[in-house]
C-alpha positions, 0 to 999 in steps of 0.5 A: 500500500502506498503511504506517502504521495503528493497530488497537484491540481488538475490543469486544462491540459491534463483534462484535454489529454486524458479525454483524447486517450483511446481508453477514455474514448472507449470508457468515459469513466476511465478519464478519472483514472488517467487524470489521477495518474497525471497528478499523483506522485508517489514517494516509492513509484518513479512513474505513476501510470493509469495501470497503477492507479486502477490497481489501488483506486478500487481498494482506496474507494472502500474507505472513502476514496483517494479523492477524499483522502487527498482533500483531507490531507490538503485541508490540513496543510 
């Protein structure tokens, strides 16, 4: 399980590039996975890919989701 990471704000370019990917064109729900892979940096992972995000996204959603986790941590700063 990944314990340490940083998440930056999503830019318009992030959204445009995510929407243009073939996976997102086939499944619009995949856009969020692509966006997360672009904005999350994990301490122990050199390059966060959509495959990595899709592997932990389901597990994280059981306790409120990674979105809420990052929002809570951002609110503490």
